[in-house]
C-alpha positions in Angstrom: -106.2 24.4 -200.2 -107.4 24.0 -196.6 -105.2 24.4 -193.6 -105.6 20.7 -192.6 -104.7 19.5 -196.1 -101.6 21.7 -196.1 -100.6 20.3 -192.7 -101.1 16.7 -194.0 -99.2 17.4 -197.2 -96.3 19.0 -195.3 -96.1 16.0 -192.9 -96.1 13.6 -195.9 -93.3 15.6 -197.6 -91.3 15.6 -194.4 -91.7 11.8 -194.0 -90.6 11.3 -197.6 -87.5 13.4 -197.0 -86.7 11.5 -193.8 -87.1 8.1 -195.6 -85.0 9.2 -198.5 -82.3 10.4 -196.0 -82.3 7.1 -194.2 -82.1 5.1 -197.4 -79.2 7.3 -198.6 -77.4 6.9 -195.3 -77.7 3.1 -195.4 -76.5 2.7 -199.0 -72.9 2.9 -198.1 -70.7 2.6 -195.1 -68.1 4.9 -196.7 -69.5 8.3 -196.2 -70.3 10.5 -193.2 -73.9 10.2 -192.1 -73.9 13.4 -190.0 -71.6 16.4 -189.9 -71.8 19.5 -187.7 -70.7 22.9 -189.0 -70.4 26.1 -187.0 -71.2 29.2 -189.0 -70.5 31.5 -186.1 -69.5 31.2 -182.4 -71.2 34.5 -181.6 -74.4 34.2 -179.6 -76.9 36.8 -178.2 -78.0 34.5 -175.4 -76.4 33.6 -172.1 -77.6 30.1 -171.4 -76.3 28.8 -168.1 -75.6 25.3 -169.4 -73.7 26.4 -172.6 -70.1 27.2 -173.1 -70.0 27.0 -176.9 -70.3 30.7 -177.6 -68.7 34.1 -177.3 -69.9 37.7 -177.8 -67.1 38.9 -180.1 -66.3 36.4 -182.9 -67.0 37.3 -186.5 -69.0 34.8 -188.6 -67.1 32.4 -190.7 -66.8 34.0 -194.1 -69.6 33.0 -196.6 -67.2 31.6 -199.2 -65.5 29.4 -196.6 -68.9 28.1 -195.5 -69.9 27.3 -199.0 -66.7 25.3 -199.6 -67.3 23.3 -196.4 -70.9 22.6 -197.4 -69.7 21.5 -200.9 -67.0 19.3 -199.5 -69.5 17.6 -197.2 -71.8 17.0 -200.2 -68.9 15.6 -202.2 -68.2 13.1 -199.3 -71.9 12.1 -199.5 -72.9 13.5 -196.1 -76.5 12.7 -195.3 -77.3 15.1 -192.5 -75.7 18.5 -191.8 -76.4 20.3 -188.5 -75.7 23.9 -187.8 -74.3 24.7 -184.4 -72.3 27.4 -182.8 -73.1 30.1 -181.1 -76.4 31.1 -182.6 -76.4 30.0 -186.3 -79.2 32.4 -187.1 -76.9 35.4 -186.4 -74.8 34.5 -189.5 -75.7 37.2 -192.2 -75.8 34.6 -195.0 -77.7 31.8 -193.3 -80.5 31.8 -195.9 -78.0 31.1 -198.7 -76.2 28.4 -196.7 -79.5 26.6 -196.0 -80.3 26.8 -199.7 -76.9 25.4 -200.6 -77.3 22.5 -198.1 -80.7 21.6 -199.5 -79.5 22.0 -203.1 -76.6 19.6 -202.5 -79.1 17.0 -201.2 -78.2 16.9 -197.5 -80.9 16.9 -194.8 -80.6 20.0 -192.6 -81.1 19.8 -188.8 -80.7 22.8 -186.6 -79.9 21.0 -183.4 -79.3 23.9 -181.0 -82.9 24.4 -180.2 -86.0 22.5 -179.3 -89.2 22.4 -181.3 -90.6 25.1 -179.0 -87.8 27.4 -180.2 -89.0 27.0 -183.8 -92.7 27.4 -182.9 -92.0 30.6 -181.1 -89.9 32.0 -184.0 -92.5 31.0 -186.6 -95.3 32.5 -184.5 -93.5 35.8 -183.9 -91.8 36.2 -187.3 -93.2 35.3 -190.7 -89.9 35.9 -192.7 -86.3 35.0 -192.1 -85.1 38.7 -192.0 -87.7 39.5 -189.4 -86.8 36.3 -187.5 -83.1 37.3 -187.4 -84.1 40.8 -186.1 -86.5 39.3 -183.6 -83.9 36.9 -182.3 -81.4 39.6 -181.8 -83.9 41.6 -179.8 -85.7 38.8 -177.9 -83.5 35.7 -178.0 -83.1 35.6 -174.2 -86.9 34.9 -173.7 -86.5 31.5 -175.5 -84.9 30.1 -172.4 -87.9 31.0 -170.3 -91.3 29.3 -170.3 -93.5 31.1 -172.8 
């Protein structure tokens, strides 16, 4: 499979998911379209514009996060965003993302720009490495790279 074909296929899958999300959102006026959950208030950055973090809070317990995700799914929530602090600092983020996807919601990580994800993808091929890299180098994401 060529790189160009994979890119086209990935774009098509993304468009399909976005269309499915929109159709689900418009089917009923009696469910939340978007909900924001905060897995942790802790953040390793110190962005001048942000006041939604601290340096000492423990992450929300994993079982509590799963109950929240499941309840949002029961309500028919179409989009779930992760916020906080820095959601990638939660030790069970991988499993939370899998649960959100499994329950059929569209996941959006709204804290960061597409540049953020490009930098993380380029620097770190796996989630564990990404978490470690963010802990060590997160402050550079606020600079022009």
